[in-house]
C-alpha positions as CSV (number, residue, x, y, z in Angstrom):
1,M,24.9,13.9,95.6
2,T,25.0,17.7,94.9
3,T,24.7,19.3,91.4
4,E,28.3,20.3,91.6
5,N,29.5,16.9,92.3
6,I,27.4,15.4,89.3
7,F,28.9,18.3,87.1
8,R,32.4,17.3,88.1
9,A,31.7,13.6,87.5
10,F,30.4,14.6,84.0
11,L,33.4,16.5,83.3
12,E,35.6,13.5,84.4
13,A,33.8,11.2,82.1
14,V,34.1,13.6,79.2
15,N,37.9,14.0,80.0
16,E,38.4,10.1,80.0
17,V,36.5,9.7,76.7
18,K,37.9,12.6,74.9
19,N,41.4,12.8,76.5
20,T,40.9,16.3,77.5
21,A,41.4,18.3,80.7
22,L,38.3,20.3,81.0
23,S,37.7,21.8,84.4
24,P,34.8,23.5,86.2
25,E,36.5,26.8,86.0
26,V,36.4,27.0,82.3
27,I,33.2,25.0,81.5
28,E,29.7,26.4,82.1
29,P,26.6,24.2,82.7
30,A,24.8,26.0,79.8
31,F,27.5,24.8,77.4
32,H,26.3,22.6,74.5
33,L,27.4,19.2,74.3
34,S,28.2,19.2,70.6
35,G,28.6,22.8,69.7
36,D,30.7,23.8,72.7
37,L,32.4,20.6,73.8
38,G,32.6,18.8,70.4
39,I,31.0,15.7,71.7
40,D,29.6,13.4,68.9
41,S,26.8,10.8,69.5
42,R,29.4,7.8,69.7
43,E,31.3,9.7,72.5
44,M,28.2,10.7,74.3
45,L,27.3,6.9,74.6
46,E,30.7,6.3,76.0
47,I,30.1,9.2,78.5
48,W,26.8,7.8,79.6
49,Y,28.4,4.4,80.3
50,E,31.2,6.0,82.3
51,L,28.7,8.1,84.3
52,E,26.2,5.2,84.9
53,K,29.2,2.9,86.1
54,K,30.8,5.7,88.3
55,L,27.5,6.8,89.9
56,G,25.9,3.4,90.2
57,I,22.9,4.4,88.2
58,Q,21.0,3.3,85.0
59,I,19.2,5.7,82.9
60,P,16.8,4.4,80.1
61,D,17.9,5.3,76.6
62,F,14.6,7.3,76.1
63,E,15.6,9.6,79.0
64,K,19.0,10.3,77.3
65,R,17.6,11.7,74.0
66,D,17.2,15.2,73.2
67,L,19.7,16.6,75.9
68,Y,21.8,19.3,74.4
69,T,23.5,21.0,77.3
70,I,25.6,19.9,80.3
71,E,22.8,21.2,82.5
72,S,20.2,18.9,81.1
73,V,22.4,15.9,81.4
74,V,23.3,16.8,85.1
75,E,19.4,17.5,85.9
76,I,18.6,13.9,84.5
77,I,21.3,12.2,86.5
78,K,20.3,14.3,89.8
79,D,16.7,13.2,89.3
80,K,17.6,9.7,88.9
81,I,19.8,9.6,92.0
82,E,17.1,11.3,94.0
83,S,14.6,8.8,92.8
84,Q,16.9,6.0,94.0
85,V,17.4,7.5,97.4
86,A,13.7,8.1,97.7
87,L,13.1,4.4,97.0
88,G,15.9,3.4,99.3
89,Q,18.0,1.9,96.4
90,A,21.1,4.0,97.0
């Protein structure tokens, strides 16, 4: 899965949870989750749930902490997917 696909999946999850219509044309990977997108901690938990369900992955809670930008979330997801592919789990 490409970084672009993960980015789009993230935006879809945000749109579902926040009932918005964000698109890659107006959102930058460097945007901050809370400051730029207005995502609070409860919403982020829901977004993680949607992403894990949609992408067929599980990310431990400790890896989800201290992520402040879309870019950092996308990178964690990409690493997890690549690890699963390398282990033959995907």
